[in-house]
C-alpha positions in Angstrom: 32.5 24.0 -9.8 28.9 25.5 -9.6 27.8 23.3 -12.5 29.1 20.2 -10.7 27.2 21.2 -7.6 24.0 21.7 -9.6 24.4 18.3 -11.3 24.9 16.7 -7.9 21.8 18.3 -6.5 19.7 17.2 -9.6 21.0 13.7 -9.3 20.1 13.4 -5.6 16.6 14.9 -6.0 14.0 12.3 -5.4 11.3 11.6 -8.0 8.2 9.4 -7.7 5.9 7.8 -10.1 2.7 5.9 -9.7 1.0 3.2 -11.9 -1.5 0.5 -11.8 -3.0 -2.2 -14.0 -6.1 -4.4 -13.5 -5.9 -8.2 -14.1 -9.2 -9.4 -12.9 -10.0 -12.5 -15.0 -13.0 -12.4 -17.1 -14.1 -15.9 -16.4 -13.6 -18.8 -13.9 -9.9 -19.4 -12.9 -8.2 -21.6 -10.3 -7.8 -19.7 -7.0 -4.6 -19.9 -4.9 -4.1 -20.4 -1.2 -5.6 -23.5 0.0 -4.7 -27.3 -0.6 -7.2 -28.9 -3.0 -6.8 -32.1 -5.1 -9.1 -30.5 -7.7 -8.8 -26.9 -8.6 -10.8 -24.4 -6.4 -12.5 -22.5 -9.2 -13.8 -19.0 -8.9 -17.5 -18.5 -9.2 -17.5 -14.7 -9.1 -15.8 -11.5 -8.4 -16.1 -9.7 -5.1 -13.6 -7.0 -6.1 -10.9 -6.4 -8.7 -7.3 -7.4 -8.8 -4.5 -5.0 -9.5 -0.7 -4.8 -10.0 0.4 -1.5 -8.5 3.8 0.1 -9.2 5.8 2.7 -7.3 8.8 4.0 -9.2 11.6 6.0 -7.5 14.5 7.8 -9.1 17.4 9.6 -7.4 21.0 9.3 -6.4 21.8 8.0 -10.0 19.4 5.0 -9.7 15.9 4.0 -10.5 13.8 1.6 -8.4 10.4 0.0 -9.2 8.3 -1.8 -6.7 5.5 -3.8 -8.3 2.9 -5.1 -5.8 0.4 -7.7 -7.0 -2.9 -8.8 -5.5 -1.6 -12.3 -5.4 -0.9 -15.1 -2.9 2.8 -15.1 -3.7 5.6 -14.2 -6.1 7.4 -17.2 -7.9 11.0 -17.0 -9.1 9.7 -17.1 -12.7 7.3 -14.3 -12.0 10.0 -12.1 -10.5 12.5 -12.9 -13.3 9.8 -12.3 -15.9 8.9 -8.9 -14.7 12.6 -8.1 -14.5 13.2 -9.2 -18.1 10.2 -7.1 -19.3 11.6 -4.0 -17.6 15.3 -4.7 -18.5 15.4 -1.9 -21.1 14.5 0.7 -18.4 17.7 0.0 -16.3 15.5 -0.1 -13.2 16.2 -2.1 -10.1 13.0 -4.3 -9.5 11.2 -5.6 -6.5 8.2 -7.8 -7.0 5.8 -8.3 -4.2 2.5 -10.2 -3.5 0.0 -8.9 -0.9 -0.8 -12.7 -0.1 -4.5 -12.6 -0.7 -5.8 -16.1 -0.6 -8.6 -15.2 -3.1 -6.7 -14.2 -6.1 -5.8 -16.2 -9.3 -3.6 -19.3 -9.2 -2.2 -21.5 -12.0 1.1 -19.6 -12.4 3.6 -22.1 -10.9 4.2 -25.4 -12.7 5.0 -28.0 -10.1 3.3 -30.8 -8.2 3.2 -28.9 -4.9 2.2 -25.7 -6.5 -0.7 -27.3 -8.3 -2.1 -28.4 -4.9 -2.0 -24.8 -3.6 -2.4 -22.7 -6.8 -4.4 -25.0 -9.1 -3.6 -26.3 -12.7 -0.8 -24.4 -14.3 -1.9 -22.1 -17.2 0.8 -20.3 -19.2 -2.0 -17.7 -20.2 -2.3 -16.7 -16.6 1.5 -16.1 -16.4 1.3 -13.9 -19.5 -1.6 -12.0 -18.0 0.3 -11.3 -14.8 3.5 -10.3 -16.6 1.5 -8.0 -18.8 -0.2 -6.3 -15.8 3.1 -5.9 -13.9 4.8 -4.4 -17.0 2.0 -2.0 -17.7 1.9 -0.8 -14.1 5.6 -0.4 -13.9 6.0 1.5 -17.2 3.1 3.8 -16.1 4.9 4.6 -12.9 8.2 5.2 -14.7 6.4 7.3 -17.3 5.1 9.9 -14.8 8.1 10.3 -12.5 7.9 13.8 -10.8 9.8 15.5 -8.1 8.5 14.4 -4.7 9.1 14.9 -1.0 9.1 11.6 1.0 7.6 11.6 4.5 7.1 8.6 6.8 5.4 7.6 10.1 4.6 4.6 12.0 2.4 3.6 15.1 1.2 0.5 16.9 -2.3 -0.6 15.9 -3.4 -3.4 18.3 -6.2 -5.9 18.0 -5.9 -6.6 14.3 -3.6 -9.6 14.3 -2.0 -12.2 16.7 0.5 -15.0 16.9 -1.0 -18.1 15.5 2.0 -20.4 16.3 2.0 -19.7 20.1 -0.4 -17.6 22.1 2.6 -16.4 24.1 4.8 -15.7 21.1 5.8 -12.3 19.7 3.6 -10.0 17.8 4.1 -7.2 15.4 1.3 -4.7 15.4 3.1 -1.8 13.7 1.6 0.1 10.8 4.2 2.0 8.7 3.4 4.6 6.1 5.5 6.3 3.3 3.9 9.4 1.8 5.2 10.7 -1.5 4.1 14.3 -2.0 4.3 15.6 -5.6 3.2 19.1 -6.9 -0.3 18.0 -8.1 -0.7 14.5 -6.6 -0.1 12.6 -3.4 0.7 8.9 -3.1 0.9 6.6 -0.1 2.4 3.2 0.7 1.1 1.4 3.8 2.3 -1.8 5.4 0.8 -4.0 8.2 1.4 -7.6 9.0 -1.7 -9.9 8.8 -2.8 -13.0 6.7 -5.3 -12.0 4.2 -7.7 -15.0 4.4 -10.9 -13.2 5.3 -12.8 -13.6 2.0 -11.4 -17.1 1.4 -12.6 -18.4 4.7 -16.2 -16.7 4.5 -16.7 -16.9 0.7 -14.3 -19.6 -0.6 -14.8 -19.2 -4.3 -15.0 -15.5 -5.0 -12.1 -13.5 -6.4 -10.9 -10.8 -3.9 -7.8 -8.8 -3.0 -9.0 -9.3 0.6 -8.2 -6.7 3.2 -5.0 -5.1 1.5 -7.2 -4.4 -1.5 -10.0 -2.9 0.7 -7.4 -0.8 2.5 -6.2 0.6 -0.9 -9.8 1.2 -2.1 -10.5 3.2 1.1 -7.2 5.2 0.9 -8.0 6.2 -2.8 -10.9 8.3 -1.4 -8.3 10.6 0.0 -5.0 9.9 -2.1 -4.2 9.8 -5.7 -2.3 6.6 -5.4 -2.1 3.9 -2.7 -0.3 0.5 -2.5 -0.1 -2.1 0.2 3.0 -4.0 1.3 2.7 -7.1 3.4 4.8 -7.4 6.5 5.6 -10.5 8.5 3.3 -13.5 7.9 4.9 -16.5 9.6 3.0 -17.1 12.8 0.8 -14.1 12.1 -3.0 -14.3 11.9 -5.8 -11.7 11.1 -8.8 -10.2 12.8 -11.4 -13.0 12.2 -14.4 -13.0 14.5 -15.6 -16.4 15.7 -19.2 -15.5 15.0 -20.4 -17.4 11.9 -22.9 -14.7 11.1 -20.2 -12.2 10.3 -20.1 -11.9 6.6 -16.9 -11.4 4.4 -18.0 -7.8 3.8 -18.4 -7.1 7.4 -15.2 -8.7 8.5 -13.3 -6.8 5.9 -14.7 -3.6 7.1 -13.6 -4.3 10.6 -10.0 -5.1 9.5 -9.5 -2.5 6.7 -11.3 0.6 8.1 -8.9 1.1 11.1 -6.0 0.4 9.0 -7.0 2.9 6.3 -8.0 5.6 9.0 -4.7 5.1 10.8 -2.8 5.1 7.6 -4.3 8.6 6.5 -3.9 10.1 9.9 -0.1 9.0 10.0 0.5 10.2 6.5 -1.0 13.6 7.1 1.3 14.0 10.2 4.3 12.3 8.7 7.7 13.8 8.9 10.3 14.2 6.1 12.8 11.5 5.9 15.2 12.7 3.3 15.5 12.1 -0.4 18.7 9.9 -0.8 17.6 6.7 -2.7 19.6 3.5 -2.2 19.2 -0.1 -3.3 21.0 -3.3 -2.2 20.6 -7.0 -3.0 22.2 -10.2 -1.5 21.9 -13.7 -2.7 23.0 -17.1 -1.4 22.4 -20.7 -1.9 20.2 -22.3 0.7 20.9 -25.8 2.0 19.4 -29.0 0.5 15.6 -29.6 0.7 14.8 -30.5 4.3 11.3 -29.7 5.5 10.6 -30.9 9.0 7.0 -30.8 10.4 7.5 -31.4 14.0 9.2 -29.6 17.0 12.4 -31.0 18.6 10.6 -31.9 21.9 7.6 -33.7 20.2 7.2 -37.5 20.3 6.1 -37.4 16.7 9.7 -37.1 15.8 9.8 -40.8 15.2 7.7 -40.2 12.0 9.6 -37.1 11.1 11.9 -38.9 8.9 9.4 -40.6 6.5 7.5 -37.4 6.4 10.6 -35.4 5.5 11.3 -38.1 2.8 7.9 -37.4 1.2 8.0 -33.6 1.6 11.5 -33.5 -0.1 9.9 -34.9 -3.2 6.9 -32.7 -3.1 9.1 -29.5 -2.9 12.0 -30.6 -5.1 10.9 -28.1 -7.9 11.3 -25.2 -5.6 14.2 -23.0 -7.0 17.3 -23.2 -4.6 18.1 -19.6 -4.7 18.0 -17.2 -1.7 17.6 -13.5 -2.1 17.1 -10.5 0.2 16.6 -7.1 -1.5 16.2 -3.6 0.0 15.4 -0.1 -0.8 15.9 2.9 1.2 14.6 6.6 1.0 16.2 8.5 3.7 14.9 7.2 7.0 12.4 4.8 5.4 13.2 1.4 4.0 11.8 -1.9 2.7 13.6 -5.2 3.0 12.1 -7.9 1.0 12.1 -11.6 1.7 11.1 -14.7 -0.5 9.0 -16.1 2.3 6.1 -16.1 4.7 8.5 -14.2 6.9 8.5 -15.3 10.6 7.4 -12.6 12.9 10.5 -13.0 15.1 12.8 -12.5 12.0 10.7 -9.5 11.1 11.0 -7.9 14.4 14.8 -8.4 14.3 15.2 -6.9 10.9 13.3 -3.8 12.1 15.6 -3.6 15.1 18.7 -3.9 13.0 17.4 -1.3 10.6 16.6 1.2 13.3 20.0 0.7 14.8 21.5 1.8 11.5 19.4 4.8 11.1 16.4 3.6 9.1 13.7 4.8 11.4 10.7 3.5 9.5 11.5 0.0 8.2 9.3 -2.6 6.7 10.3 -6.3 6.7 8.1 -7.5 3.7 7.0 -11.1 3.0 6.3 -12.6 -0.5 9.0 -10.6 -2.3 11.0 -11.8 -5.4 10.5 -15.5 -5.1 9.5 -18.1 -2.5 11.4 -20.4 -0.1 8.5 -21.2 2.2 8.0 -20.2 5.8 11.0 -18.9 7.5 11.5 -18.7 11.3 14.4 -18.4 13.7 16.1 -21.6 14.5 15.0 -21.4 18.2 11.3 -21.2 17.1 11.4 -24.9 16.1 12.5 -26.2 19.5 9.6 -26.4 21.8 6.0 -27.2 20.7 3.3 -24.6 21.5 0.1 -25.5 23.3 -2.3 -27.8 21.6 -4.5 -25.1 20.6 -1.9 -23.7 18.2 0.0 -26.7 17.3 -1.7 -27.6 14.0 -0.8 -24.4 12.3 2.7 -24.4 13.8 3.4 -27.9 12.4 2.0 -26.7 9.0 4.4 -23.7 9.0 7.3 -26.0 10.0 6.6 -28.4 7.1 6.5 -25.4 4.7 10.1 -24.5 5.5 11.7 -26.0 2.4 15.4 -25.9 3.0 15.9 -26.6 6.6 15.8 -24.8 9.9 18.9 -22.6 9.2 17.2 -21.0 6.3 15.6 -18.2 8.4 19.0 -17.5 9.9 20.7 -17.4 6.5 18.1 -15.0 5.3 18.5 -12.9 8.5 22.2 -12.7 7.8 21.7 -11.7 4.2 19.2 -9.0 5.5 21.9 -7.8 7.9 24.4 -7.4 5.0 21.8 -5.5 2.9 20.9 -3.2 5.8 24.5 -2.5 6.5 25.1 -1.5 2.9 21.9 0.6 2.8 23.0 2.5 5.9 
């Protein structure tokens, strides 16, 4: 009996491992994040690019979160990392911080080439190699760890770019993993990383998520950034054209890094039980619609939808929501620029089920486009915000119920995690 109790205690004890691998290209590469008919080639490197991995083991399972300094994660990239790590038996979550100044060329379709540049299988191999190296490094140094978490509202660093009166998520969430001889930190905050791309269009950069990690590494042995809701969410971007990319990054990243360190140092233990859940579904047919239901432009909606259907036909029709939980902390990952209203609802549901420190993560394990609640498509916002809103509408690949379907999948994942 005593032996069984000891075995159970060992099984439930949490372990954490940290790893990273750089993949900054040596020469010019196509950059991802903006529509161009010709490749947007890099002309230099502002800061390096990394794949960072957090491995967790406990409760009879192993989970690896691999976070890339990338615009997005494709289905092929997600499946490729999973395949590379199949021998480890680990559950895998693959995330992109959504920097608009990282390498492109890793998705082979007509639409993807407009946003990511010409497809290059060498870039795909480079990304898979970096993700695998980071993950195996994390799995190779698993050690007993205590999990602590905290969150707070940090205003003034983002806003709603679809509707000035729309919802905002200004919450910063931190997970601290304290080991005997090293301390790691995961931080999440929702904002679009376009600072370098807007001010220095052709330089490689991890943008503000990378800058936050760089600052945190001055105090912590490991740091990783997980992007929150992105649909309808902008970033601190002063109008003054004299503000440089470096200055803008400092204004954005410094308060985030300072708040993350303060929160982590005062974080509370959340428990050690590790859980993992996944839910898949098949979205409806390709059906992107640019305009709102009350706009007169609906008369040209059908021909535009006809064109957009052909542009996005190569997007895999596979929906997936995955979640991990460490005691009172959790990450629920979505294959999307996740609409802020969905992200807020996910957090509400998670807290209702006892996950006090939840993250609703965008750009995770594939890509279905921008996902919003069905009600968010009904009424057009003011003219000042309409262009971006129409763009996000058009980038909803599988119809306006997809966000609701993703939310239902998240509800099932949260229910099982809880």
